[in-house]
C-alpha positions in Angstrom: 99.1 -10.0 89.7 98.7 -6.7 87.0 95.3 -6.8 88.4 96.2 -6.7 92.0 99.0 -4.0 91.0 96.3 -2.1 89.2 93.5 -2.4 92.5 96.7 -1.2 94.3 97.6 1.9 92.1 93.8 2.5 92.2 93.3 2.0 95.8 96.5 4.1 96.3 94.8 7.7 93.9 91.8 7.3 95.9 93.6 7.6 98.9 96.0 10.5 97.9 93.2 12.0 96.6 90.8 11.5 99.8 94.3 12.4 101.7 94.4 16.1 99.2 90.8 16.5 99.4 90.5 16.5 103.3 93.9 18.6 103.9 92.4 21.6 100.8 89.2 21.0 103.0 91.5 21.6 105.9 93.2 24.5 104.6 90.1 26.1 103.0 88.4 25.9 106.4 91.1 27.0 108.2 91.4 30.0 106.0 87.9 30.3 105.4 88.1 34.3 106.7 90.5 35.1 103.9 90.2 36.8 101.0 88.8 34.5 98.1 91.5 34.6 94.9 90.2 37.3 92.6 89.5 39.9 95.6 90.6 43.5 95.0 89.6 46.1 97.7 90.3 49.8 96.4 91.6 48.2 93.6 94.6 46.2 95.5 94.5 42.4 95.0 94.2 40.7 98.1 93.7 37.3 97.4 94.0 34.9 100.2 95.0 37.7 102.9 93.9 37.9 106.5 91.8 41.0 107.4 94.9 42.7 108.8 96.9 41.5 106.0 94.6 43.3 103.7 94.7 46.4 105.7 98.1 46.4 105.8 98.7 46.0 101.6 95.7 48.4 100.8 97.2 51.5 103.8 100.4 50.5 102.3 99.5 51.2 98.7 98.0 54.6 99.3 100.4 55.7 101.7 103.1 55.8 98.6 103.2 59.6 97.8 101.9 61.2 94.8 104.3 62.3 92.4 103.4 65.8 91.5 105.2 67.3 88.1 105.7 71.2 87.9 107.2 71.7 84.7 110.1 69.4 84.9 110.5 69.6 88.0 109.1 66.4 90.6 107.6 66.8 94.1 106.7 63.8 96.5 103.3 65.0 98.1 102.3 62.7 101.1 99.0 61.8 101.6 98.7 62.7 105.3 99.6 66.3 104.3 96.6 66.5 102.5 94.7 64.7 105.7 94.2 61.5 103.3 92.4 58.7 105.3 90.9 55.0 104.6 87.9 53.7 105.7 89.5 50.2 105.8 86.5 48.6 108.7 83.9 49.7 105.8 86.2 48.5 102.8 86.9 45.1 104.8 83.4 44.3 105.9 81.7 44.7 102.7 84.0 42.1 101.0 83.5 39.4 103.9 80.0 40.4 103.5 80.0 39.3 100.1 81.7 36.3 101.2 79.2 34.8 103.8 77.1 35.1 100.6 79.0 32.7 98.2 77.8 28.9 98.8 80.6 27.2 100.9 80.8 24.1 97.5 81.5 26.6 95.3 83.7 28.2 97.2 85.7 25.1 98.1 86.0 24.0 94.8 87.4 27.6 93.5 90.0 27.1 96.1 90.8 23.3 95.3 90.9 24.2 91.6 92.4 27.6 92.1 91.0 28.7 88.7 87.5 29.3 87.0 85.0 26.6 87.0 83.7 27.7 84.1 85.6 24.4 81.9 83.8 22.4 84.0 80.5 23.6 83.1 79.7 25.3 86.7 79.0 28.8 86.6 82.0 30.9 88.0 81.9 32.7 91.2 82.2 36.8 91.3 85.1 37.8 92.3 84.7 40.2 95.1 85.5 43.6 94.2 85.0 46.5 96.8 85.6 50.4 95.7 87.8 52.9 97.7 86.2 53.8 100.0 88.5 57.4 101.4 88.8 60.9 102.3 91.0 64.0 102.4 90.5 67.4 103.2 90.9 70.0 100.3 91.8 73.2 102.5 95.3 71.2 103.2 95.4 70.0 99.7 94.9 73.3 97.8 97.3 74.6 100.9 100.0 71.6 99.8 99.4 72.8 95.9 100.0 76.3 96.9 103.0 76.3 99.0 104.5 74.3 96.3 103.7 76.5 93.5 104.8 79.1 95.9 108.8 77.6 95.6 109.0 77.2 92.6 106.5 79.9 90.9 108.3 82.7 88.7 105.7 85.2 88.8 106.1 88.1 86.2 108.1 90.9 88.2 106.2 94.8 87.6 108.1 97.5 86.7 110.7 99.0 88.9 112.0 101.8 90.0 115.8 102.8 91.0 115.9 104.7 94.2 119.0 106.2 93.4 118.4 107.4 90.1 114.8 107.7 90.0 114.6 105.8 86.3 112.4 103.1 85.8 112.6 99.4 84.6 110.4 97.9 82.4 108.7 94.1 84.2 109.4 90.8 83.1 107.2 88.2 82.6 107.0 84.6 84.7 104.6 81.9 85.0 102.5 80.2 88.5 100.8 77.6 89.2 97.0 77.3 88.7 96.0 76.2 92.1 92.3 75.6 91.3 93.1 74.4 87.7 95.4 71.4 89.5 93.5 70.3 92.1 91.5 67.9 90.2 94.5 66.3 88.5 96.1 65.6 92.3 92.8 64.9 93.9 92.8 62.2 91.2 95.9 61.0 91.9 95.5 60.6 95.7 92.5 58.6 95.0 94.7 55.7 92.6 96.8 52.8 93.5 99.3 52.7 91.0 100.2 55.3 88.7 99.8 58.1 91.3 101.0 61.1 89.7 99.5 64.1 88.5 101.0 68.1 87.0 100.1 71.2 87.7 98.2 73.3 85.4 101.0 76.6 84.9 99.6 79.4 84.0 102.2 82.0 82.0 101.8 85.8 83.2 103.1 88.4 80.8 105.1 91.7 82.0 102.8 93.9 84.0 102.3 96.9 82.3 104.3 100.0 82.6 101.2 102.2 83.7 100.1 105.5 85.8 99.2 102.8 88.5 102.8 102.0 89.0 103.5 105.6 89.2 100.9 105.9 91.8 102.5 103.1 94.0 106.3 104.7 93.3 104.7 108.0 94.7 102.7 106.6 98.0 106.0 104.9 98.4 107.6 108.2 98.9 104.7 109.6 100.7 105.0 106.8 103.3 108.4 107.9 104.2 106.8 111.4 105.6 105.6 111.8 108.9 102.3 114.2 107.8 100.0 114.3 104.8 100.5 114.8 101.4 98.2 115.9 98.6 98.8 114.8 95.0 97.1 115.5 91.7 98.7 114.0 88.4 97.2 114.1 85.0 98.4 112.8 81.9 97.5 115.7 79.5 97.5 113.0 76.6 95.6 110.9 77.2 93.6 112.6 80.4 94.8 109.5 83.1 94.8 110.9 86.5 96.6 109.8 90.0 95.0 111.5 92.7 96.2 110.6 96.4 94.3 112.9 99.1 93.6 115.5 96.4 90.3 116.0 97.2 91.4 117.2 100.5 90.7 120.8 101.7 94.3 122.6 101.2 95.2 126.5 102.0 94.8 127.9 98.7 98.4 129.5 99.4 100.4 131.9 96.5 99.5 128.5 94.1 95.8 130.3 93.7 97.4 133.0 91.9 97.0 131.3 88.9 93.7 131.5 89.1 93.9 135.6 89.4 96.1 135.0 86.1 93.5 133.6 83.9 91.0 135.8 85.6 92.6 139.1 84.9 93.3 137.9 81.4 89.2 137.9 81.3 89.2 140.9 81.3 91.6 142.4 79.3 90.8 143.5 75.8 93.6 142.6 74.0 97.2 142.2 75.7 97.7 143.5 79.2 99.3 147.4 79.2 102.6 147.8 80.5 101.2 148.3 84.0 99.7 145.0 84.2 102.1 143.4 82.5 104.1 144.7 85.7 102.1 143.4 88.2 101.7 140.0 86.3 105.4 139.8 86.0 105.5 140.3 89.8 103.5 137.8 91.2 103.9 135.3 88.8 107.6 135.5 89.3 108.3 137.1 92.4 105.2 135.8 93.7 104.4 139.4 94.9 100.9 139.7 97.3 100.4 142.8 96.4 100.7 142.2 92.9 97.8 140.1 93.4 95.8 142.0 95.4 96.2 144.9 92.7 95.3 142.5 89.7 92.3 141.5 92.0 91.0 145.4 91.2 91.8 144.5 87.7 89.3 141.9 87.8 86.9 143.8 90.3 87.2 146.6 87.7 87.9 149.1 90.7 90.0 149.3 93.4 88.3 146.4 95.4 90.4 143.3 96.4 87.3 141.9 98.0 85.2 142.7 95.0 87.7 141.0 93.0 88.3 137.9 95.3 84.0 137.5 95.3 84.5 137.5 91.0 87.4 134.7 91.6 85.4 132.9 93.7 82.3 132.8 91.2 84.2 132.0 88.4 85.8 129.0 89.9 82.6 127.7 90.8 81.1 128.2 87.5 83.7 126.2 86.2 83.1 123.5 88.7 85.7 124.0 91.1 83.1 124.4 94.3 85.8 123.7 96.9 87.7 126.6 95.6 87.3 130.2 97.2 89.1 133.1 97.9 87.0 135.3 100.8 90.1 137.4 102.0 92.5 138.6 99.8 96.4 138.0 100.6 97.9 139.8 103.7 94.6 141.2 104.6 91.6 141.1 107.5 88.0 140.4 106.5 86.0 143.3 108.1 83.1 142.0 110.6 80.4 143.7 107.4 81.8 140.7 105.0 82.2 136.7 105.0 85.9 135.2 106.0 85.0 131.8 104.5 83.3 129.8 102.3 81.9 126.0 103.6 82.8 123.6 100.8 82.0 119.8 100.2 85.9 119.4 101.2 86.4 121.2 104.3 82.9 119.8 105.8 84.1 116.7 105.8 84.1 115.2 109.7 87.7 114.4 109.5 90.2 117.1 108.0 93.6 116.1 106.8 95.1 118.9 107.2 94.4 122.9 108.4 93.2 124.6 105.7 94.0 128.6 105.6 90.0 129.6 106.1 90.4 132.4 104.1 91.2 130.9 101.1 91.3 127.1 99.7 91.2 124.7 97.0 92.4 120.9 96.5 94.7 119.5 95.0 92.6 118.1 92.4 90.6 121.3 91.7 94.1 123.1 91.2 95.1 120.3 88.8 91.9 120.3 87.3 92.1 123.7 86.2 95.7 123.2 85.1 94.4 120.9 82.4 91.5 123.6 81.6 94.4 126.1 80.7 96.5 123.6 79.2 93.6 122.5 76.8 92.7 126.5 76.3 95.8 127.3 74.8 95.3 124.1 72.4 91.9 125.5 71.7 89.7 123.6 73.6 88.7 122.4 77.0 86.3 124.1 79.6 88.2 127.1 80.0 86.9 128.0 76.2 83.7 126.5 76.7 82.7 128.2 79.6 83.9 132.0 78.5 84.2 131.1 74.6 84.2 135.7 74.5 86.5 136.4 77.1 89.4 133.6 76.6 91.3 133.2 73.7 94.0 130.3 73.0 96.6 132.9 72.5 96.0 134.4 75.7 95.9 130.7 78.0 99.2 130.5 75.9 100.6 133.5 77.8 99.6 132.4 80.8 101.6 129.3 80.4 104.1 131.0 79.2 104.1 133.9 81.9 104.6 131.1 85.1 107.2 129.2 82.9 109.3 132.6 83.8 108.7 131.9 87.6 112.6 130.4 88.5 111.7 130.4 91.7 110.0 127.8 94.5 111.8 125.2 92.4 110.4 122.1 93.7 109.0 120.5 90.8 111.7 122.3 88.5 114.4 120.7 90.5 112.5 117.4 89.0 112.8 117.7 85.2 116.4 119.0 83.3 116.6 122.7 83.5 116.2 122.9 79.9 112.7 121.6 80.2 109.6 124.4 80.5 107.9 124.0 83.9 104.8 126.2 84.2 104.2 126.4 87.8 103.3 129.0 90.6 104.9 127.5 93.7 103.7 128.6 97.4 104.1 127.6 101.2 103.1 128.8 104.8 104.0 128.0 108.2 102.1 124.2 108.0 101.9 123.2 104.2 104.7 123.4 101.4 103.3 123.0 97.6 103.9 123.8 94.0 101.5 123.4 90.9 102.4 123.2 87.5 101.9 121.9 83.8 105.6 120.1 82.5 105.8 120.6 79.4 108.1 117.4 78.6 109.4 115.5 75.2 107.6 112.7 76.4 104.5 114.7 76.8 103.1 117.3 78.8 101.3 116.6 82.0 100.1 118.3 85.2 101.3 118.2 88.9 100.1 119.2 91.7 102.0 118.5 95.1 101.3 119.2 98.4 103.0 118.0 101.8 101.6 119.6 105.4 101.6 119.1 108.9 98.4 117.0 109.8 95.0 118.5 111.2 95.2 118.3 115.0 99.4 118.3 114.7 101.0 120.4 117.9 103.7 121.4 115.7 103.7 125.3 114.3 105.5 124.9 111.6 106.7 122.7 108.6 110.5 121.8 107.9 111.5 123.0 104.1 114.5 120.6 104.9 112.3 117.5 105.3 109.3 118.6 102.7 111.6 120.1 99.5 114.1 116.7 99.2 110.7 114.7 99.0 108.3 117.2 96.7 111.5 117.1 94.3 112.0 113.6 94.3 108.1 113.1 93.4 108.4 116.0 90.7 111.5 113.8 89.2 109.8 110.1 89.8 106.9 111.9 87.4 109.3 112.7 84.9 110.9 110.0 84.4 107.6 107.9 84.1 106.6 110.1 81.3 110.1 110.1 79.7 111.3 106.6 80.3 113.8 106.7 77.7 115.5 109.8 78.5 115.2 110.2 82.4 116.2 112.8 84.3 119.5 111.4 85.9 120.7 114.1 88.3 119.5 114.1 92.1 117.5 117.0 92.6 119.4 117.6 95.8 122.6 118.2 93.8 120.8 120.4 91.4 119.5 122.7 94.4 123.1 122.6 95.9 124.4 123.6 92.5 122.0 126.4 91.7 122.1 127.5 95.4 125.9 128.5 94.7 125.3 130.1 91.6 122.9 132.6 93.2 125.5 133.4 95.5 127.8 133.9 93.6 125.4 136.0 91.4 124.6 137.9 94.9 127.8 138.4 95.3 128.8 139.8 92.4 125.7 141.8 92.8 126.9 143.2 95.9 130.1 144.2 94.6 129.0 145.7 92.1 126.8 148.1 94.2 129.8 148.5 96.3 131.9 149.8 94.1 129.0 151.6 92.7 128.9 153.7 96.0 132.5 154.2 96.1 132.4 155.5 92.9 129.8 158.1 94.2 131.3 158.2 97.3 128.3 156.5 99.2 130.1 154.0 101.8 127.6 151.0 103.4 129.1 149.7 106.7 128.1 147.2 109.2 129.9 149.5 111.8 133.7 148.3 111.6 133.8 150.0 108.0 133.5 147.3 105.9 131.0 147.7 103.3 127.8 145.3 103.3 125.9 144.1 100.9 121.6 144.6 100.8 120.8 141.5 102.0 119.3 138.6 99.7 116.6 136.1 100.1 117.5 132.4 98.9 114.3 131.9 96.3 115.0 127.8 97.1 113.7 128.2 100.6 111.2 130.8 100.8 108.2 131.1 98.8 104.1 132.8 99.2 
C-alpha cells in the first residue's frame, strides 16, 4: 500500500513537473520575442517587456525633465526644448539581435529558473545591455541655458548718471550664468536615465570700474539728442586719458583760435608784455576783440602785417604737430588774390566732411585740446611747448596765458557747467553754424581739458544754428565732465538756472550803469532821449548769447 502511494505521488509529481515544464515552455515560447531577464537598454531595465513596451519605458524615462539648479533656484528643463531624440528602433534592434544569438535551451532554462545558472554548473548567459543612442540640438540647449540665465542673472550694474543732478553713482557687483562652462554638466544630465540634475556654473561679476569710458558714453548720449554734429575732446591732465568724439573732424577756428595767438604773442615778448600789448591781450581774451587779435598778429610778425602774423602762427602750430590747424586769413579780412586763402589738411581732405569748416581758419577739437594740454604742462615746467621752444617760453609765461583766459567771463558754456568758484581758463567762439568753447578747468578733483563744439552738419540746408538749442547741451556736457572729475563734490546747480541767475545780475548791472550814465548826463546838462523825452541807456549785448 505504501509503495503504491509512493508510486502514485511520484507519478503525480512527474506529471505536474511535465505539465509545469510544458507550461513554462509554452510561456517561454510565447514570450520568446520579449526582452530576457536582466536586459537593459539605455540604462533602463526592460526585462520581460515587448518591443513596444520597451520603447514606451525608455521614452518615458528620458522624457523626464532635467532639473537645473541656479544657486538655490530649481528649474525644470524639458528635453523636447533641447531637440533631444532617442534612436529607439536602433537600440531595440540591437537588443533583438543579441537575443537571436543566444542558445534557445539556455534561454529556456534561464526563463524557468529565473536566476543565474552558475550554481548548477552551467555557464550563465551574459545579460543583454544596449547603450543609449540619442542626439540633441546643441544650439537649442545653449539657448535654453541662456534663457534661464536671463531670468535669474543679476549682472553687475555700471555706474549711473542722474539726469536731473548730473551726478554719478558707483556701479554694483552681480553674477551671471556661464553658459559655455555649464553646458557639459547639463548635457550629461540630459543623457542620464536617473538623477537627471545639473548645476549651472555661476560667475561673480565685480562692479564695473568708474572710468573715462563711462564718461564718454554719457557725453555721447547727450549728443544723440542734438540733430547736428558734435565734436568733443576731453583730457585728464593727471593721467593723460582722453575722450575723442568726432574730435579729428575739421572745424572752423572761430575765436577759439585766439588761444594760440596768445601763446605765440608771448613767444615774441622779451619779458612781460608792455601796457599796450597787455591791453590787446585783455581785450582779445575777455572781450573777444577781433581787432585786438589782429593787432596781436602784428606783434607776432614783428611788423604791421596781419597776414605775416597768421603765416607765422600756422607754421608754429605745424611745428608742434598740429597739422590740421591754420589761419590763412586774419579775422574780419578778405584775402587778396595774391596770397593763399586756405590750407589743405588731412582733416579737410576727408571725402565726407562732418561739418562746414571756415576755409580761412580751421582746427580740430583734438588739436585744440592737445594745444591746451601743452599750455598746462608748460605752466608745470614740461610738455611739448617747452621742448619745441625752450628759449622762447617759460612756465611763468604759460601760467600768465592761463590766468589771462580765466578772466573771460563771457561765452558762458564751459563756465556754467562748473561751480562759480572753480577757475576756468577758456576761450569761446561761434559763428552762424558752429558754437563752441575750449578751456582748462582747474577743478578740486584734478585739472582737465575740455573742448566742445556743436555744428550744423555738412550739406545742411539751414543757414544758422540756434543757441537756444546748443547752449544748454554744451553747458550740461560741461557739468557732466566736471562731476566725473569731482564725484565727491559735484556741481548740483542746473546750468540753465545759473544762466538765468547771472542774466538777471547782468541786466541789473546794465540798468544801474544806464541810470548812472543818465544821472551823470543830467548833471552835465546833457539829455539822451528816445524821441519822447525819456532818457535811454546805451544798448548792451548779453555775453551769454554772443561771441566771436
